[in-house]
C-alpha positions as CSV (number, residue, x, y, z in Angstrom):
1,M,-20.6,11.0,5.9
2,A,-17.5,13.2,4.8
3,S,-17.7,16.9,5.6
4,P,-17.3,19.3,2.6
5,N,-14.1,20.5,4.1
6,A,-12.7,16.9,4.8
7,K,-10.1,15.5,2.6
8,V,-11.4,12.2,1.2
9,V,-8.8,9.6,1.3
10,L,-9.0,5.8,0.2
11,V,-6.7,3.4,1.4
12,T,-6.6,-0.2,-0.2
13,G,-5.5,-3.1,1.9
14,A,-6.3,-1.2,4.9
15,N,-7.8,-3.7,7.5
16,S,-4.3,-4.3,8.9
17,D,-0.6,-3.6,9.2
18,I,0.6,-0.2,7.2
19,G,-2.7,0.4,5.7
20,Y,-4.5,0.1,9.1
21,E,-1.9,2.5,10.7
22,T,-2.3,4.9,7.9
23,V,-6.0,5.3,8.5
24,K,-5.5,5.4,12.2
25,A,-2.8,8.2,11.7
26,L,-5.3,10.1,9.4
27,L,-8.1,9.6,12.0
28,E,-6.0,11.4,14.6
29,S,-4.9,14.0,12.7
30,D,-5.7,17.6,13.8
31,K,-6.6,18.0,9.9
32,P,-10.0,17.0,8.6
33,H,-10.1,13.8,6.9
34,H,-12.8,11.3,5.8
35,V,-11.0,8.0,5.4
36,I,-12.3,5.0,3.4
37,L,-10.8,1.8,4.6
38,C,-10.9,-0.7,2.0
39,S,-10.7,-4.5,2.8
40,R,-11.0,-7.6,0.7
41,D,-12.7,-9.3,3.4
42,V,-15.7,-7.8,5.0
43,E,-15.4,-9.8,8.3
44,K,-11.7,-8.6,8.7
45,G,-12.8,-5.1,7.9
46,N,-15.4,-5.0,10.4
47,I,-12.8,-6.2,13.1
48,A,-10.6,-3.3,11.8
49,M,-13.4,-0.9,12.2
50,E,-14.1,-1.9,15.7
51,Q,-10.6,-1.7,16.8
52,L,-10.0,1.7,15.3
53,L,-13.3,2.9,17.3
54,K,-11.5,1.7,20.6
55,E,-8.2,3.1,19.7
56,C,-9.5,6.4,18.5
57,P,-12.6,7.2,20.6
58,N,-12.5,11.0,20.6
59,V,-11.5,11.7,16.9
60,T,-13.7,14.1,15.0
61,N,-12.3,12.7,11.7
62,T,-14.6,9.9,10.1
63,V,-14.1,6.6,8.6
64,E,-16.1,4.3,6.5
65,L,-15.6,0.5,5.6
66,L,-15.4,-0.3,1.6
67,Q,-15.3,-4.0,0.5
68,L,-12.5,-4.1,-2.3
69,D,-10.6,-6.9,-3.7
70,V,-7.8,-5.2,-6.1
71,T,-7.5,-8.4,-7.9
72,S,-11.2,-8.2,-9.2
73,D,-12.3,-5.8,-11.9
74,E,-16.0,-6.3,-10.8
75,S,-15.1,-5.3,-7.1
76,I,-13.2,-2.4,-8.3
77,E,-16.1,-1.0,-10.3
78,K,-18.3,-1.7,-7.7
79,A,-16.2,0.2,-5.1
80,Y,-16.2,3.0,-7.6
81,E,-19.8,3.5,-8.0
82,N,-20.0,3.6,-4.2
83,V,-17.4,6.3,-3.9
84,K,-18.8,8.1,-7.0
85,S,-22.4,8.0,-5.1
86,S,-20.9,9.1,-1.8
87,P,-18.9,11.2,-1.0
88,G,-18.9,11.9,-4.9
89,R,-15.0,12.7,-5.1
90,L,-11.6,11.6,-3.9
91,D,-8.7,13.5,-2.8
92,V,-6.2,10.8,-2.2
93,L,-5.7,7.4,-3.4
94,V,-3.4,5.1,-1.6
95,N,-2.4,1.8,-3.4
96,N,-1.6,0.0,-0.3
97,A,-2.9,-3.3,-1.1
98,G,-0.2,-5.9,-1.6
99,A,0.8,-9.5,-1.4
100,T,3.7,-11.8,-1.4
101,F,3.6,-15.6,-2.4
102,D,7.2,-16.1,-2.1
103,L,6.7,-18.0,1.3
104,M,4.1,-20.1,-0.1
105,L,6.5,-21.1,-3.0
106,V,9.2,-22.2,-0.3
107,G,6.5,-24.0,1.5
108,G,5.7,-26.0,-1.9
109,T,2.0,-24.8,-1.9
110,I,2.2,-22.8,-4.8
111,S,4.2,-22.9,-8.3
112,L,7.0,-20.7,-9.2
113,R,5.0,-19.2,-12.0
114,D,1.9,-18.6,-9.8
115,C,4.2,-17.1,-7.2
116,F,5.1,-14.3,-9.7
117,N,1.9,-13.9,-11.6
118,K,-0.3,-13.5,-8.3
119,A,2.2,-11.0,-7.0
120,Y,2.1,-9.0,-10.1
121,D,-1.7,-9.0,-10.1
122,A,-2.1,-7.9,-6.6
123,N,1.0,-5.3,-6.4
124,V,1.0,-4.1,-9.8
125,T,-2.1,-4.9,-12.1
126,G,-4.4,-4.1,-9.0
127,A,-2.8,-0.8,-8.4
128,H,-2.9,0.2,-11.9
129,V,-6.5,-0.7,-12.4
130,M,-7.6,1.0,-9.3
131,S,-5.7,4.1,-10.5
132,Y,-7.3,4.0,-14.1
133,T,-10.8,3.6,-12.5
134,F,-10.8,6.2,-10.1
135,I,-9.0,9.1,-11.8
136,P,-12.4,10.7,-12.9
137,L,-13.1,11.0,-9.2
138,L,-9.5,12.3,-8.3
139,L,-9.9,15.0,-11.2
140,K,-12.8,16.3,-9.1
141,S,-10.5,17.3,-6.0
142,T,-8.8,20.6,-5.7
143,D,-5.6,18.8,-4.7
144,P,-5.5,15.2,-6.1
145,R,-3.0,12.9,-4.7
146,L,-1.9,9.6,-6.1
147,I,0.2,7.2,-3.9
148,F,1.8,4.0,-4.5
149,V,3.2,2.1,-1.5
150,A,6.8,0.8,-2.5
151,G,8.5,-2.1,-0.9
152,L,11.9,-3.8,-0.9
153,S,12.4,-2.7,-4.3
154,Q,15.4,-0.4,-4.4
155,I,17.9,-1.9,-6.8
156,T,21.0,-0.1,-5.7
157,Q,20.3,-1.0,-2.1
158,A,19.6,-4.7,-2.9
159,A,22.9,-4.9,-5.0
160,E,24.9,-3.5,-2.2
161,K,23.6,-5.9,0.4
162,Y,20.7,-8.5,-0.4
163,F,19.0,-8.2,2.9
164,P,16.9,-9.9,3.9
165,T,17.6,-13.0,1.8
166,P,20.5,-14.9,3.5
167,D,23.6,-15.8,1.5
168,L,23.4,-19.2,-0.3
169,P,26.3,-21.7,-0.9
170,A,27.1,-23.0,-4.3
171,G,25.4,-25.9,-5.8
172,W,21.9,-26.6,-7.5
173,P,19.2,-26.8,-6.4
174,K,19.4,-24.1,-3.9
175,E,18.2,-24.9,-0.4
176,I,16.2,-21.8,0.1
177,S,14.2,-21.4,3.6
178,F,13.1,-17.6,3.0
179,E,12.4,-15.9,-0.2
180,T,11.2,-12.5,-1.3
181,I,12.0,-12.5,-5.3
182,G,8.6,-12.5,-6.5
183,Y,7.4,-9.4,-4.3
184,R,10.5,-7.5,-4.9
185,C,10.2,-7.7,-8.7
186,S,6.5,-6.7,-8.4
187,K,7.4,-3.7,-6.2
188,N,9.9,-2.6,-8.8
189,A,7.5,-2.9,-11.4
190,L,5.3,-0.5,-9.1
191,N,7.9,2.0,-9.2
192,M,7.8,2.1,-13.1
193,L,4.1,2.4,-12.9
194,M,4.4,5.2,-10.5
195,L,6.6,7.1,-12.8
196,D,4.3,6.6,-15.7
197,W,1.2,7.8,-13.8
198,N,3.2,10.8,-12.8
199,H,4.0,11.6,-16.5
200,K,0.4,11.0,-17.6
201,L,-1.3,13.2,-15.0
202,K,1.3,16.4,-14.6
203,A,-1.0,18.6,-17.0
204,D,-4.1,17.5,-14.8
205,G,-2.2,18.6,-11.6
206,V,-2.2,15.4,-9.8
207,K,0.8,14.7,-7.4
208,V,2.1,11.2,-7.8
209,W,4.5,9.6,-5.4
210,G,6.0,6.3,-4.4
211,V,6.0,6.1,-0.8
212,A,8.7,3.5,1.0
213,P,7.2,3.0,4.3
214,G,10.2,1.4,6.1
215,F,11.4,-2.0,6.9
216,L,8.6,-3.1,9.0
217,R,6.9,-6.2,10.9
218,T,3.9,-7.0,9.0
219,N,1.5,-9.9,8.4
220,L,2.8,-9.9,4.6
221,G,2.8,-13.5,3.5
222,G,-0.2,-14.5,5.1
223,G,-0.7,-18.2,6.5
224,S,1.2,-19.6,9.4
225,T,4.4,-18.2,8.4
226,T,4.6,-14.4,8.2
227,L,7.3,-11.9,8.1
228,K,6.8,-11.3,11.6
229,D,8.1,-14.7,12.4
230,M,11.4,-14.4,10.3
231,P,14.6,-14.1,12.4
232,E,16.3,-12.1,9.6
233,L,13.3,-9.4,10.2
234,Q,13.9,-8.7,14.0
235,S,15.2,-5.3,13.4
236,A,12.2,-4.4,11.6
237,G,9.9,-1.4,13.0
238,H,6.2,-1.2,13.9
239,P,3.7,-0.5,10.9
240,R,2.7,2.8,12.7
241,E,6.1,4.2,11.3
242,G,4.7,3.5,8.0
243,G,1.5,5.2,8.5
244,A,3.2,8.3,9.7
245,V,5.1,8.5,6.4
246,L,2.0,8.3,4.2
247,K,0.2,10.6,6.5
248,S,3.1,13.0,5.9
249,V,2.5,12.7,2.1
250,V,-1.2,13.0,2.4
251,E,-1.1,16.2,4.2
252,G,1.5,17.8,2.0
253,E,4.6,17.7,3.7
254,R,6.5,16.0,0.9
255,D,5.2,17.9,-1.9
256,A,8.7,18.9,-3.1
257,D,9.2,15.2,-3.7
258,V,6.6,14.5,-6.3
259,G,7.4,11.8,-8.8
260,K,10.0,10.3,-6.4
261,I,10.2,7.3,-4.0
262,V,10.0,8.9,-0.6
263,A,10.6,7.7,3.0
264,K,10.9,9.0,6.3
265,S,14.5,9.6,5.7
266,G,14.4,11.4,2.5
267,I,14.2,10.3,-1.1
268,L,15.5,6.8,-1.9
269,P,17.4,5.6,-4.8
270,W,16.2,3.4,-7.5
């Protein structure tokens, strides 16, 4: 149960990688937090909770598990009712849940259309519906914060060097062994969504950001081939780096950068 002084922080997609490391960073903080760890899969959520208790045995901050699938309106509504019942408010919503289906497309297990539609559903529509649904609980906070986790979405950076997608020779069809475009397009759309929510909620005093956690090794992509396995990504950092950036935003260190895409190194270009 959350103490009255604790900041209530809900993190979607928090059973692994950046979401998990964000929860862990907040649990280990010397500032009071009650963290709601959201997981689409309850079993994976329970495993994450067990791991957190092992890694953070002496913390005074608290965490609870909440089943949540951001691609399901019914699941989002159920989660809302749970949080409305207890703890009854929300101070920070971290829209972290995300997915890429590009590697499935490369592997021939999903169509081109479904690759894009599923990415937008999970990464954009899910974050939008989550935000819309949970705004009433955020408005009960004295310091409401709404965070959208950006990805490989900066157009100016991609135009200069289209990393990590390798160069391709002339000819059609292209022999593509690694793909990111469905994911990247959806994350660009998420940046626009952040700007819109920042505009809508200014008069309500809600602080809104896009947060770029960094170029990190994660299980994004799922299945037997994940981003951790790609040779192009060996320079990527540990997900804990992303958790630290998100913690800094939750705890007020980046309040001067509201309405922007923030990273450890500063403000990112579009």
